[in-house]
PyMOL Python script that loads the backbone (N, CA, C, O; Angstrom):
from pymol import cmd

cmd.read_pdbstr("""\
ATOM      1  N   MET A   1     133.527 239.325 253.511  1.00  0.00           N
ATOM      2  CA  MET A   1     133.459 240.763 253.537  1.00  0.00           C
ATOM      3  C   MET A   1     132.058 241.192 253.140  1.00  0.00           C
ATOM      4  O   MET A   1     131.494 240.672 252.177  1.00  0.00           O
ATOM      5  N   ARG A   2     131.509 242.114 253.859  1.00  0.00           N
ATOM      6  CA  ARG A   2     130.169 242.614 253.573  1.00  0.00           C
ATOM      7  C   ARG A   2     130.261 243.996 252.960  1.00  0.00           C
ATOM      8  O   ARG A   2     131.152 244.789 253.265  1.00  0.00           O
ATOM      9  N   ARG A   3     129.311 244.250 252.091  1.00  0.00           N
ATOM     10  CA  ARG A   3     129.208 245.548 251.455  1.00  0.00           C
ATOM     11  C   ARG A   3     127.800 246.044 251.720  1.00  0.00           C
ATOM     12  O   ARG A   3     126.838 245.291 251.564  1.00  0.00           O
ATOM     13  N   ARG A   4     127.669 247.270 252.109  1.00  0.00           N
ATOM     14  CA  ARG A   4     126.349 247.824 252.391  1.00  0.00           C
ATOM     15  C   ARG A   4     125.880 248.593 251.167  1.00  0.00           C
ATOM     16  O   ARG A   4     126.612 249.406 250.603  1.00  0.00           O
ATOM     17  N   VAL A   5     124.661 248.322 250.774  1.00  0.00           N
ATOM     18  CA  VAL A   5     124.083 248.952 249.594  1.00  0.00           C
ATOM     19  C   VAL A   5     122.812 249.665 250.005  1.00  0.00           C
ATOM     20  O   VAL A   5     121.953 249.068 250.653  1.00  0.00           O
ATOM     21  N   ALA A   6     122.674 250.934 249.643  1.00  0.00           N
ATOM     22  CA  ALA A   6     121.481 251.707 249.983  1.00  0.00           C
ATOM     23  C   ALA A   6     120.530 251.689 248.797  1.00  0.00           C
ATOM     24  O   ALA A   6     120.881 252.111 247.696  1.00  0.00           O
ATOM     25  N   LEU A   7     119.330 251.198 249.036  1.00  0.00           N
ATOM     26  CA  LEU A   7     118.303 251.134 247.995  1.00  0.00           C
ATOM     27  C   LEU A   7     116.981 251.587 248.572  1.00  0.00           C
ATOM     28  O   LEU A   7     116.558 251.109 249.624  1.00  0.00           O
ATOM     29  N   GLU A   8     116.328 252.509 247.883  1.00  0.00           N
ATOM     30  CA  GLU A   8     114.989 252.955 248.249  1.00  0.00           C
ATOM     31  C   GLU A   8     114.854 253.261 249.738  1.00  0.00           C
ATOM     32  O   GLU A   8     113.877 252.859 250.370  1.00  0.00           O
ATOM     33  N   GLY A   9     115.819 253.963 250.292  1.00  0.00           N
ATOM     34  CA  GLY A   9     115.735 254.376 251.682  1.00  0.00           C
ATOM     35  C   GLY A   9     116.122 253.293 252.673  1.00  0.00           C
ATOM     36  O   GLY A   9     116.160 253.558 253.875  1.00  0.00           O
ATOM     37  N   ALA A  10     116.414 252.070 252.208  1.00  0.00           N
ATOM     38  CA  ALA A  10     116.802 250.988 253.104  1.00  0.00           C
ATOM     39  C   ALA A  10     118.249 250.619 252.811  1.00  0.00           C
ATOM     40  O   ALA A  10     118.751 250.855 251.712  1.00  0.00           O
ATOM     41  N   VAL A  11     118.902 250.049 253.786  1.00  0.00           N
ATOM     42  CA  VAL A  11     120.286 249.619 253.609  1.00  0.00           C
ATOM     43  C   VAL A  11     120.312 248.098 253.617  1.00  0.00           C
ATOM     44  O   VAL A  11     119.806 247.462 254.541  1.00  0.00           O
ATOM     45  N   HIS A  12     120.907 247.523 252.579  1.00  0.00           N
ATOM     46  CA  HIS A  12     120.985 246.076 252.450  1.00  0.00           C
ATOM     47  C   HIS A  12     122.432 245.626 252.605  1.00  0.00           C
ATOM     48  O   HIS A  12     123.343 246.267 252.080  1.00  0.00           O
ATOM     49  N   ASP A  13     122.647 244.525 253.325  1.00  0.00           N
ATOM     50  CA  ASP A  13     123.972 243.925 253.415  1.00  0.00           C
ATOM     51  C   ASP A  13     124.090 242.872 252.335  1.00  0.00           C
ATOM     52  O   ASP A  13     123.192 242.048 252.160  1.00  0.00           O
ATOM     53  N   VAL A  14     125.195 242.898 251.611  1.00  0.00           N
ATOM     54  CA  VAL A  14     125.412 241.935 250.541  1.00  0.00           C
ATOM     55  C   VAL A  14     126.709 241.203 250.823  1.00  0.00           C
ATOM     56  O   VAL A  14     127.763 241.822 250.970  1.00  0.00           O
ATOM     57  N   GLU A  15     126.627 239.881 250.897  1.00  0.00           N
ATOM     58  CA  GLU A  15     127.818 239.065 251.085  1.00  0.00           C
ATOM     59  C   GLU A  15     128.574 239.010 249.773  1.00  0.00           C
ATOM     60  O   GLU A  15     128.019 238.585 248.760  1.00  0.00           O
ATOM     61  N   GLN A  16     129.831 239.434 249.770  1.00  0.00           N
ATOM     62  CA  GLN A  16     130.604 239.384 248.528  1.00  0.00           C
ATOM     63  C   GLN A  16     131.082 237.969 248.241  1.00  0.00           C
ATOM     64  O   GLN A  16     131.388 237.650 247.092  1.00  0.00           O
ATOM     65  N   ARG A  17     131.153 237.120 249.246  1.00  0.00           N
ATOM     66  CA  ARG A  17     131.576 235.743 249.021  1.00  0.00           C
ATOM     67  C   ARG A  17     130.457 234.900 248.438  1.00  0.00           C
ATOM     68  O   ARG A  17     130.725 233.830 247.893  1.00  0.00           O
ATOM     69  N   ASN A  18     129.244 235.335 248.532  1.00  0.00           N
ATOM     70  CA  ASN A  18     128.105 234.565 248.055  1.00  0.00           C
ATOM     71  C   ASN A  18     127.661 235.103 246.696  1.00  0.00           C
ATOM     72  O   ASN A  18     126.978 236.124 246.625  1.00  0.00           O
ATOM     73  N   PRO A  19     128.049 234.415 245.614  1.00  0.00           N
ATOM     74  CA  PRO A  19     127.688 234.930 244.293  1.00  0.00           C
ATOM     75  C   PRO A  19     126.179 234.920 244.049  1.00  0.00           C
ATOM     76  O   PRO A  19     125.687 235.730 243.263  1.00  0.00           O
ATOM     77  N   GLY A  20     125.439 234.032 244.696  1.00  0.00           N
ATOM     78  CA  GLY A  20     123.987 234.004 244.547  1.00  0.00           C
ATOM     79  C   GLY A  20     123.350 235.273 245.068  1.00  0.00           C
ATOM     80  O   GLY A  20     122.429 235.816 244.458  1.00  0.00           O
ATOM     81  N   ALA A  21     123.846 235.744 246.205  1.00  0.00           N
ATOM     82  CA  ALA A  21     123.314 236.974 246.787  1.00  0.00           C
ATOM     83  C   ALA A  21     123.622 238.159 245.876  1.00  0.00           C
ATOM     84  O   ALA A  21     122.797 239.056 245.706  1.00  0.00           O
ATOM     85  N   LEU A  22     124.816 238.151 245.295  1.00  0.00           N
ATOM     86  CA  LEU A  22     125.177 239.238 244.398  1.00  0.00           C
ATOM     87  C   LEU A  22     124.322 239.211 243.139  1.00  0.00           C
ATOM     88  O   LEU A  22     123.902 240.257 242.645  1.00  0.00           O
ATOM     89  N   ARG A  23     124.065 238.010 242.619  1.00  0.00           N
ATOM     90  CA  ARG A  23     123.219 237.899 241.422  1.00  0.00           C
ATOM     91  C   ARG A  23     121.812 238.381 241.716  1.00  0.00           C
ATOM     92  O   ARG A  23     121.201 239.073 240.902  1.00  0.00           O
ATOM     93  N   ASN A  24     121.296 238.012 242.887  1.00  0.00           N
ATOM     94  CA  ASN A  24     119.957 238.466 243.273  1.00  0.00           C
ATOM     95  C   ASN A  24     119.919 239.982 243.408  1.00  0.00           C
ATOM     96  O   ASN A  24     118.969 240.629 242.966  1.00  0.00           O
ATOM     97  N   GLU A  25     120.943 240.537 244.012  1.00  0.00           N
ATOM     98  CA  GLU A  25     121.021 241.986 244.173  1.00  0.00           C
ATOM     99  C   GLU A  25     121.107 242.663 242.809  1.00  0.00           C
ATOM    100  O   GLU A  25     120.476 243.695 242.578  1.00  0.00           O
ATOM    101  N   GLU A  26     121.896 242.071 241.907  1.00  0.00           N
ATOM    102  CA  GLU A  26     122.028 242.632 240.558  1.00  0.00           C
ATOM    103  C   GLU A  26     120.680 242.609 239.835  1.00  0.00           C
ATOM    104  O   GLU A  26     120.295 243.593 239.203  1.00  0.00           O
ATOM    105  N   ARG A  27     119.960 241.479 239.928  1.00  0.00           N
ATOM    106  CA  ARG A  27     118.638 241.373 239.305  1.00  0.00           C
ATOM    107  C   ARG A  27     117.690 242.424 239.872  1.00  0.00           C
ATOM    108  O   ARG A  27     116.929 243.057 239.140  1.00  0.00           O
ATOM    109  N   SER A  28     117.754 242.595 241.185  1.00  0.00           N
ATOM    110  CA  SER A  28     116.893 243.579 241.832  1.00  0.00           C
ATOM    111  C   SER A  28     117.191 244.985 241.329  1.00  0.00           C
ATOM    112  O   SER A  28     116.279 245.754 241.027  1.00  0.00           O
ATOM    113  N   LEU A  29     118.469 245.309 241.242  1.00  0.00           N
ATOM    114  CA  LEU A  29     118.863 246.638 240.771  1.00  0.00           C
ATOM    115  C   LEU A  29     118.473 246.845 239.314  1.00  0.00           C
ATOM    116  O   LEU A  29     118.026 247.929 238.938  1.00  0.00           O
ATOM    117  N   LYS A  30     118.640 245.813 238.492  1.00  0.00           N
ATOM    118  CA  LYS A  30     118.273 245.927 237.079  1.00  0.00           C
ATOM    119  C   LYS A  30     116.769 246.132 236.925  1.00  0.00           C
ATOM    120  O   LYS A  30     116.335 246.928 236.092  1.00  0.00           O
ATOM    121  N   SER A  31     115.975 245.422 237.717  1.00  0.00           N
ATOM    122  CA  SER A  31     114.522 245.598 237.614  1.00  0.00           C
ATOM    123  C   SER A  31     114.123 246.994 238.076  1.00  0.00           C
ATOM    124  O   SER A  31     113.209 247.594 237.509  1.00  0.00           O
ATOM    125  N   GLN A  32     114.793 247.517 239.092  1.00  0.00           N
ATOM    126  CA  GLN A  32     114.512 248.878 239.532  1.00  0.00           C
ATOM    127  C   GLN A  32     114.902 249.884 238.456  1.00  0.00           C
ATOM    128  O   GLN A  32     114.204 250.874 238.240  1.00  0.00           O
ATOM    129  N   LEU A  33     116.031 249.621 237.776  1.00  0.00           N
ATOM    130  CA  LEU A  33     116.479 250.500 236.705  1.00  0.00           C
ATOM    131  C   LEU A  33     115.463 250.525 235.572  1.00  0.00           C
ATOM    132  O   LEU A  33     115.145 251.591 235.045  1.00  0.00           O
ATOM    133  N   VAL A  34     114.954 249.359 235.195  1.00  0.00           N
ATOM    134  CA  VAL A  34     113.949 249.284 234.136  1.00  0.00           C
ATOM    135  C   VAL A  34     112.698 250.054 234.538  1.00  0.00           C
ATOM    136  O   VAL A  34     112.122 250.773 233.722  1.00  0.00           O
ATOM    137  N   ALA A  35     112.275 249.907 235.788  1.00  0.00           N
ATOM    138  CA  ALA A  35     111.096 250.623 236.265  1.00  0.00           C
ATOM    139  C   ALA A  35     111.310 252.132 236.216  1.00  0.00           C
ATOM    140  O   ALA A  35     110.409 252.881 235.839  1.00  0.00           O
ATOM    141  N   ILE A  36     112.490 252.567 236.593  1.00  0.00           N
ATOM    142  CA  ILE A  36     112.808 253.997 236.561  1.00  0.00           C
ATOM    143  C   ILE A  36     112.826 254.504 235.123  1.00  0.00           C
ATOM    144  O   ILE A  36     112.304 255.580 234.831  1.00  0.00           O
ATOM    145  N   GLN A  37     113.435 253.718 234.219  1.00  0.00           N
ATOM    146  CA  GLN A  37     113.486 254.124 232.814  1.00  0.00           C
ATOM    147  C   GLN A  37     112.083 254.219 232.220  1.00  0.00           C
ATOM    148  O   GLN A  37     111.790 255.139 231.457  1.00  0.00           O
ATOM    149  N   ARG A  38     111.227 253.278 232.566  1.00  0.00           N
ATOM    150  CA  ARG A  38     109.848 253.325 232.072  1.00  0.00           C
ATOM    151  C   ARG A  38     109.108 254.545 232.608  1.00  0.00           C
ATOM    152  O   ARG A  38     108.332 255.174 231.889  1.00  0.00           O
ATOM    153  N   ALA A  39     109.351 254.874 233.869  1.00  0.00           N
ATOM    154  CA  ALA A  39     108.706 256.048 234.455  1.00  0.00           C
ATOM    155  C   ALA A  39     109.180 257.317 233.757  1.00  0.00           C
ATOM    156  O   ALA A  39     108.385 258.217 233.487  1.00  0.00           O
ATOM    157  N   ILE A  40     110.473 257.386 233.465  1.00  0.00           N
ATOM    158  CA  ILE A  40     111.009 258.552 232.763  1.00  0.00           C
ATOM    159  C   ILE A  40     110.397 258.651 231.370  1.00  0.00           C
ATOM    160  O   ILE A  40     110.018 259.738 230.936  1.00  0.00           O
ATOM    161  N   GLU A  41     110.299 257.513 230.661  1.00  0.00           N
ATOM    162  CA  GLU A  41     109.700 257.519 229.327  1.00  0.00           C
ATOM    163  C   GLU A  41     108.243 257.965 229.386  1.00  0.00           C
ATOM    164  O   GLU A  41     107.776 258.693 228.510  1.00  0.00           O
ATOM    165  N   ALA A  42     107.530 257.531 230.414  1.00  0.00           N
ATOM    166  CA  ALA A  42     106.131 257.924 230.551  1.00  0.00           C
ATOM    167  C   ALA A  42     106.009 259.425 230.787  1.00  0.00           C
ATOM    168  O   ALA A  42     105.126 260.082 230.236  1.00  0.00           O
ATOM    169  N   ILE A  43     106.902 259.955 231.612  1.00  0.00           N
ATOM    170  CA  ILE A  43     106.874 261.395 231.887  1.00  0.00           C
ATOM    171  C   ILE A  43     107.222 262.175 230.630  1.00  0.00           C
ATOM    172  O   ILE A  43     106.565 263.163 230.304  1.00  0.00           O
ATOM    173  N   GLU A  44     108.257 261.732 229.925  1.00  0.00           N
ATOM    174  CA  GLU A  44     108.647 262.407 228.685  1.00  0.00           C
ATOM    175  C   GLU A  44     107.540 262.296 227.642  1.00  0.00           C
ATOM    176  O   GLU A  44     107.276 263.243 226.901  1.00  0.00           O
ATOM    177  N   GLY A  45     106.902 261.142 227.593  1.00  0.00           N
ATOM    178  CA  GLY A  45     105.821 260.933 226.638  1.00  0.00           C
ATOM    179  C   GLY A  45     104.633 261.817 226.931  1.00  0.00           C
ATOM    180  O   GLY A  45     103.964 262.286 226.011  1.00  0.00           O
ATOM    181  N   ALA A  46     104.362 262.051 228.209  1.00  0.00           N
ATOM    182  CA  ALA A  46     103.244 262.913 228.584  1.00  0.00           C
ATOM    183  C   ALA A  46     103.563 264.365 228.248  1.00  0.00           C
ATOM    184  O   ALA A  46     102.673 265.134 227.884  1.00  0.00           O
ATOM    185  N   ALA A  47     104.831 264.736 228.370  1.00  0.00           N
ATOM    186  CA  ALA A  47     105.231 266.114 228.098  1.00  0.00           C
ATOM    187  C   ALA A  47     105.270 266.393 226.591  1.00  0.00           C
ATOM    188  O   ALA A  47     104.862 267.463 226.141  1.00  0.00           O
ATOM    189  N   ALA A  48     105.762 265.426 225.825  1.00  0.00           N
ATOM    190  CA  ALA A  48     105.882 265.602 224.371  1.00  0.00           C
ATOM    191  C   ALA A  48     105.501 264.292 223.688  1.00  0.00           C
ATOM    192  O   ALA A  48     106.332 263.390 223.581  1.00  0.00           O
ATOM    193  N   PRO A  49     104.255 264.175 223.226  1.00  0.00           N
ATOM    194  CA  PRO A  49     103.800 262.912 222.646  1.00  0.00           C
ATOM    195  C   PRO A  49     104.594 262.468 221.424  1.00  0.00           C
ATOM    196  O   PRO A  49     104.672 261.267 221.165  1.00  0.00           O
ATOM    197  N   THR A  50     105.188 263.385 220.660  1.00  0.00           N
ATOM    198  CA  THR A  50     105.944 262.990 219.475  1.00  0.00           C
ATOM    199  C   THR A  50     107.376 262.594 219.813  1.00  0.00           C
ATOM    200  O   THR A  50     108.101 262.120 218.939  1.00  0.00           O
ATOM    201  N   ALA A  51     107.796 262.777 221.050  1.00  0.00           N
ATOM    202  CA  ALA A  51     109.173 262.480 221.431  1.00  0.00           C
ATOM    203  C   ALA A  51     109.455 260.987 221.447  1.00  0.00           C
ATOM    204  O   ALA A  51     110.620 260.590 221.482  1.00  0.00           O
ATOM    205  N   ARG A  52     108.436 260.154 221.424  1.00  0.00           N
ATOM    206  CA  ARG A  52     108.644 258.709 221.514  1.00  0.00           C
ATOM    207  C   ARG A  52     108.982 258.077 220.174  1.00  0.00           C
ATOM    208  O   ARG A  52     109.392 256.917 220.132  1.00  0.00           O
ATOM    209  N   ARG A  53     108.824 258.796 219.099  1.00  0.00           N
ATOM    210  CA  ARG A  53     109.117 258.221 217.788  1.00  0.00           C
ATOM    211  C   ARG A  53     110.576 257.849 217.691  1.00  0.00           C
ATOM    212  O   ARG A  53     111.452 258.587 218.144  1.00  0.00           O
ATOM    213  N   GLY A  54     110.832 256.697 217.095  1.00  0.00           N
ATOM    214  CA  GLY A  54     112.196 256.262 216.873  1.00  0.00           C
ATOM    215  C   GLY A  54     112.821 255.546 218.052  1.00  0.00           C
ATOM    216  O   GLY A  54     113.915 254.997 217.926  1.00  0.00           O
ATOM    217  N   ARG A  55     112.164 255.537 219.175  1.00  0.00           N
ATOM    218  CA  ARG A  55     112.706 254.823 220.328  1.00  0.00           C
ATOM    219  C   ARG A  55     112.362 253.360 220.240  1.00  0.00           C
ATOM    220  O   ARG A  55     111.303 252.985 219.737  1.00  0.00           O
ATOM    221  N   LYS A  56     113.245 252.551 220.725  1.00  0.00           N
ATOM    222  CA  LYS A  56     112.985 251.118 220.758  1.00  0.00           C
ATOM    223  C   LYS A  56     112.025 250.806 221.890  1.00  0.00           C
ATOM    224  O   LYS A  56     112.078 251.425 222.953  1.00  0.00           O
ATOM    225  N   LYS A  57     111.163 249.858 221.657  1.00  0.00           N
ATOM    226  CA  LYS A  57     110.248 249.439 222.712  1.00  0.00           C
ATOM    227  C   LYS A  57     111.005 248.581 223.709  1.00  0.00           C
ATOM    228  O   LYS A  57     111.962 247.893 223.355  1.00  0.00           O
ATOM    229  N   ALA A  58     110.568 248.630 224.948  1.00  0.00           N
ATOM    230  CA  ALA A  58     111.177 247.800 225.983  1.00  0.00           C
ATOM    231  C   ALA A  58     110.880 246.336 225.676  1.00  0.00           C
ATOM    232  O   ALA A  58     109.810 246.002 225.168  1.00  0.00           O
ATOM    233  N   VAL A  59     111.822 245.483 225.984  1.00  0.00           N
ATOM    234  CA  VAL A  59     111.639 244.061 225.742  1.00  0.00           C
ATOM    235  C   VAL A  59     110.582 243.540 226.697  1.00  0.00           C
ATOM    236  O   VAL A  59     110.669 243.734 227.910  1.00  0.00           O
ATOM    237  N   LYS A  60     109.594 242.884 226.143  1.00  0.00           N
ATOM    238  CA  LYS A  60     108.512 242.360 226.961  1.00  0.00           C
ATOM    239  C   LYS A  60     108.968 241.059 227.614  1.00  0.00           C
ATOM    240  O   LYS A  60     109.508 240.176 226.948  1.00  0.00           O
ATOM    241  N   THR A  61     108.748 240.949 228.910  1.00  0.00           N
ATOM    242  CA  THR A  61     109.130 239.731 229.600  1.00  0.00           C
ATOM    243  C   THR A  61     108.115 238.643 229.293  1.00  0.00           C
ATOM    244  O   THR A  61     106.932 238.909 229.084  1.00  0.00           O
ATOM    245  N   VAL A  62     108.598 237.436 229.272  1.00  0.00           N
ATOM    246  CA  VAL A  62     107.734 236.307 228.952  1.00  0.00           C
ATOM    247  C   VAL A  62     107.083 235.825 230.237  1.00  0.00           C
ATOM    248  O   VAL A  62     107.766 235.430 231.182  1.00  0.00           O
ATOM    249  N   GLY A  63     105.771 235.860 230.264  1.00  0.00           N
ATOM    250  CA  GLY A  63     105.030 235.401 231.436  1.00  0.00           C
ATOM    251  C   GLY A  63     104.560 233.974 231.237  1.00  0.00           C
ATOM    252  O   GLY A  63     104.816 233.365 230.198  1.00  0.00           O
ATOM    253  N   ARG A  64     103.895 233.462 232.201  1.00  0.00           N
ATOM    254  CA  ARG A  64     103.353 232.113 232.086  1.00  0.00           C
ATOM    255  C   ARG A  64     102.192 232.116 231.116  1.00  0.00           C
ATOM    256  O   ARG A  64     101.372 233.034 231.105  1.00  0.00           O
ATOM    257  N   ARG A  65     102.135 231.081 230.305  1.00  0.00           N
ATOM    258  CA  ARG A  65     101.068 230.976 229.329  1.00  0.00           C
ATOM    259  C   ARG A  65      99.799 230.477 230.001  1.00  0.00           C
ATOM    260  O   ARG A  65      99.846 229.550 230.810  1.00  0.00           O
ATOM    261  N   LYS A  66      98.694 231.072 229.680  1.00  0.00           N
ATOM    262  CA  LYS A  66      97.425 230.663 230.254  1.00  0.00           C
ATOM    263  C   LYS A  66      96.979 229.380 229.564  1.00  0.00           C
ATOM    264  O   LYS A  66      96.895 229.313 228.338  1.00  0.00           O
ATOM    265  N   ARG A  67      96.704 228.392 230.351  1.00  0.00           N
ATOM    266  CA  ARG A  67      96.252 227.124 229.787  1.00  0.00           C
ATOM    267  C   ARG A  67      94.747 227.168 229.598  1.00  0.00           C
ATOM    268  O   ARG A  67      94.006 227.581 230.490  1.00  0.00           O
ATOM    269  N   THR A  68      94.313 226.744 228.442  1.00  0.00           N
ATOM    270  CA  THR A  68      92.889 226.718 228.176  1.00  0.00           C
ATOM    271  C   THR A  68      92.495 225.316 227.763  1.00  0.00           C
ATOM    272  O   THR A  68      93.281 224.581 227.164  1.00  0.00           O
ATOM    273  N   MET A  69      91.273 224.959 228.091  1.00  0.00           N
ATOM    274  CA  MET A  69      90.751 223.653 227.708  1.00  0.00           C
ATOM    275  C   MET A  69      89.750 223.838 226.588  1.00  0.00           C
ATOM    276  O   MET A  69      89.013 224.822 226.538  1.00  0.00           O
ATOM    277  N   THR A  70      89.744 222.878 225.703  1.00  0.00           N
ATOM    278  CA  THR A  70      88.735 222.916 224.654  1.00  0.00           C
ATOM    279  C   THR A  70      87.402 222.483 225.257  1.00  0.00           C
ATOM    280  O   THR A  70      87.343 221.971 226.375  1.00  0.00           O
ATOM    281  N   GLU A  71      86.346 222.700 224.499  1.00  0.00           N
ATOM    282  CA  GLU A  71      85.017 222.306 224.959  1.00  0.00           C
ATOM    283  C   GLU A  71      84.965 220.800 225.204  1.00  0.00           C
ATOM    284  O   GLU A  71      84.351 220.343 226.168  1.00  0.00           O
ATOM    285  N   GLU A  72      85.603 220.042 224.340  1.00  0.00           N
ATOM    286  CA  GLU A  72      85.625 218.578 224.479  1.00  0.00           C
ATOM    287  C   GLU A  72      86.345 218.161 225.770  1.00  0.00           C
ATOM    288  O   GLU A  72      85.896 217.254 226.470  1.00  0.00           O
ATOM    289  N   GLN A  73      87.451 218.821 226.073  1.00  0.00           N
ATOM    290  CA  GLN A  73      88.186 218.509 227.303  1.00  0.00           C
ATOM    291  C   GLN A  73      87.356 218.849 228.529  1.00  0.00           C
ATOM    292  O   GLN A  73      87.359 218.098 229.505  1.00  0.00           O
ATOM    293  N   ARG A  74      86.640 219.977 228.493  1.00  0.00           N
ATOM    294  CA  ARG A  74      85.788 220.340 229.632  1.00  0.00           C
ATOM    295  C   ARG A  74      84.684 219.311 229.834  1.00  0.00           C
ATOM    296  O   ARG A  74      84.372 218.943 230.967  1.00  0.00           O
ATOM    297  N   ARG A  75      84.092 218.847 228.735  1.00  0.00           N
ATOM    298  CA  ARG A  75      83.040 217.823 228.843  1.00  0.00           C
ATOM    299  C   ARG A  75      83.602 216.540 229.443  1.00  0.00           C
ATOM    300  O   ARG A  75      82.948 215.907 230.272  1.00  0.00           O
ATOM    301  N   ALA A  76      84.804 216.151 229.033  1.00  0.00           N
ATOM    302  CA  ALA A  76      85.419 214.934 229.557  1.00  0.00           C
ATOM    303  C   ALA A  76      85.675 215.053 231.053  1.00  0.00           C
ATOM    304  O   ALA A  76      85.431 214.111 231.807  1.00  0.00           O
ATOM    305  N   VAL A  77      86.166 216.213 231.482  1.00  0.00           N
ATOM    306  CA  VAL A  77      86.420 216.435 232.905  1.00  0.00           C
ATOM    307  C   VAL A  77      85.101 216.392 233.672  1.00  0.00           C
ATOM    308  O   VAL A  77      85.019 215.773 234.733  1.00  0.00           O
ATOM    309  N   ALA A  78      84.076 217.043 233.143  1.00  0.00           N
ATOM    310  CA  ALA A  78      82.771 217.067 233.814  1.00  0.00           C
ATOM    311  C   ALA A  78      82.224 215.642 233.962  1.00  0.00           C
ATOM    312  O   ALA A  78      81.692 215.287 235.014  1.00  0.00           O
ATOM    313  N   GLU A  79      82.353 214.839 232.920  1.00  0.00           N
ATOM    314  CA  GLU A  79      81.860 213.451 232.975  1.00  0.00           C
ATOM    315  C   GLU A  79      82.627 212.635 234.020  1.00  0.00           C
ATOM    316  O   GLU A  79      82.032 211.874 234.783  1.00  0.00           O
ATOM    317  N   ARG A  80      83.948 212.802 234.045  1.00  0.00           N
ATOM    318  CA  ARG A  80      84.756 212.088 235.051  1.00  0.00           C
ATOM    319  C   ARG A  80      84.346 212.484 236.457  1.00  0.00           C
ATOM    320  O   ARG A  80      84.249 211.632 237.340  1.00  0.00           O
ATOM    321  N   MET A  81      84.102 213.784 236.674  1.00  0.00           N
ATOM    322  CA  MET A  81      83.731 214.242 237.999  1.00  0.00           C
ATOM    323  C   MET A  81      82.336 213.755 238.387  1.00  0.00           C
ATOM    324  O   MET A  81      82.096 213.439 239.552  1.00  0.00           O
ATOM    325  N   ARG A  82      81.413 213.690 237.424  1.00  0.00           N
ATOM    326  CA  ARG A  82      80.080 213.140 237.724  1.00  0.00           C
ATOM    327  C   ARG A  82      80.206 211.699 238.194  1.00  0.00           C
ATOM    328  O   ARG A  82      79.581 211.306 239.179  1.00  0.00           O
ATOM    329  N   LYS A  83      81.018 210.906 237.488  1.00  0.00           N
ATOM    330  CA  LYS A  83      81.220 209.500 237.866  1.00  0.00           C
ATOM    331  C   LYS A  83      81.880 209.405 239.241  1.00  0.00           C
ATOM    332  O   LYS A  83      81.500 208.576 240.068  1.00  0.00           O
ATOM    333  N   TYR A  84      82.874 210.266 239.475  1.00  0.00           N
ATOM    334  CA  TYR A  84      83.581 210.264 240.748  1.00  0.00           C
ATOM    335  C   TYR A  84      82.622 210.544 241.900  1.00  0.00           C
ATOM    336  O   TYR A  84      82.617 209.813 242.891  1.00  0.00           O
ATOM    337  N   TRP A  85      81.807 211.599 241.780  1.00  0.00           N
ATOM    338  CA  TRP A  85      80.909 211.961 242.860  1.00  0.00           C
ATOM    339  C   TRP A  85      79.770 210.951 243.013  1.00  0.00           C
ATOM    340  O   TRP A  85      79.284 210.732 244.122  1.00  0.00           O
ATOM    341  N   ALA A  86      79.348 210.345 241.922  1.00  0.00           N
ATOM    342  CA  ALA A  86      78.321 209.305 242.021  1.00  0.00           C
ATOM    343  C   ALA A  86      78.878 208.116 242.810  1.00  0.00           C
ATOM    344  O   ALA A  86      78.187 207.538 243.648  1.00  0.00           O
ATOM    345  N   ALA A  87      80.132 207.762 242.530  1.00  0.00           N
ATOM    346  CA  ALA A  87      80.760 206.661 243.268  1.00  0.00           C
ATOM    347  C   ALA A  87      80.908 207.019 244.746  1.00  0.00           C
ATOM    348  O   ALA A  87      80.681 206.173 245.610  1.00  0.00           O
ATOM    349  N   ARG A  88      81.287 208.271 245.047  1.00  0.00           N
ATOM    350  CA  ARG A  88      81.428 208.700 246.438  1.00  0.00           C
ATOM    351  C   ARG A  88      80.087 208.648 247.167  1.00  0.00           C
ATOM    352  O   ARG A  88      80.015 208.192 248.308  1.00  0.00           O
ATOM    353  N   ARG A  89      79.020 209.118 246.503  1.00  0.00           N
ATOM    354  CA  ARG A  89      77.695 209.063 247.127  1.00  0.00           C
ATOM    355  C   ARG A  89      77.268 207.638 247.368  1.00  0.00           C
ATOM    356  O   ARG A  89      76.700 207.338 248.418  1.00  0.00           O
ATOM    357  N   ALA A  90      77.525 206.737 246.415  1.00  0.00           N
ATOM    358  CA  ALA A  90      77.169 205.333 246.571  1.00  0.00           C
ATOM    359  C   ALA A  90      77.967 204.696 247.719  1.00  0.00           C
ATOM    360  O   ALA A  90      77.420 203.926 248.509  1.00  0.00           O
ATOM    361  N   GLU A  91      79.235 205.016 247.802  1.00  0.00           N
ATOM    362  CA  GLU A  91      80.086 204.501 248.877  1.00  0.00           C
ATOM    363  C   GLU A  91      79.610 205.013 250.232  1.00  0.00           C
ATOM    364  O   GLU A  91      79.582 204.265 251.209  1.00  0.00           O
ATOM    365  N   ASN A  92      79.245 206.262 250.286  1.00  0.00           N
ATOM    366  CA  ASN A  92      78.757 206.873 251.518  1.00  0.00           C
ATOM    367  C   ASN A  92      77.408 206.280 251.926  1.00  0.00           C
ATOM    368  O   ASN A  92      77.134 206.105 253.113  1.00  0.00           O
ATOM    369  N   ALA A  93      76.566 205.971 250.932  1.00  0.00           N
ATOM    370  CA  ALA A  93      75.257 205.381 251.234  1.00  0.00           C
ATOM    371  C   ALA A  93      75.423 203.969 251.806  1.00  0.00           C
ATOM    372  O   ALA A  93      74.669 203.573 252.694  1.00  0.00           O
ATOM    373  N   LYS A  94      76.393 203.213 251.310  1.00  0.00           N
ATOM    374  CA  LYS A  94      76.667 201.866 251.819  1.00  0.00           C
ATOM    375  C   LYS A  94      77.176 201.921 253.265  1.00  0.00           C
ATOM    376  O   LYS A  94      76.839 201.067 254.085  1.00  0.00           O
ATOM    377  N   ALA A  95      77.988 202.931 253.561  1.00  0.00           N
ATOM    378  CA  ALA A  95      78.564 203.054 254.903  1.00  0.00           C
ATOM    379  C   ALA A  95      77.493 203.415 255.923  1.00  0.00           C
ATOM    380  O   ALA A  95      77.617 203.048 257.091  1.00  0.00           O
ATOM    381  N   ASN A  96      76.457 204.115 255.517  1.00  0.00           N
ATOM    382  CA  ASN A  96      75.408 204.532 256.453  1.00  0.00           C
ATOM    383  C   ASN A  96      74.386 203.486 256.469  1.00  0.00           C
ATOM    384  O   ASN A  96      73.393 203.604 257.186  1.00  0.00           O
TER     385      ASN A  96
END
""", "prot")
cmd.dss("prot")
cmd.show_as("cartoon", "prot")
cmd.util.cbc("prot")
cmd.orient("prot")
């Protein structure tokens, strides 16, 4: 059985037998709801700056952590690459 759902001016078909499709649709709707709530809070905040006191902050989503290399790790990588390219140049010189 299919159910038609209207979102943002478009109509989406959702298979009720497929729980994965329903979960995806639910996630999509929840993210849209959060976006709408944030927009409303921003509008209310612009209208009355003191109105935000006492409200809970939105839960911050966890993003991917940026990987950083230490100076020592960068030097080690640079040294390995120098050796690699020196070997490639030597191999190429032998072939010619």
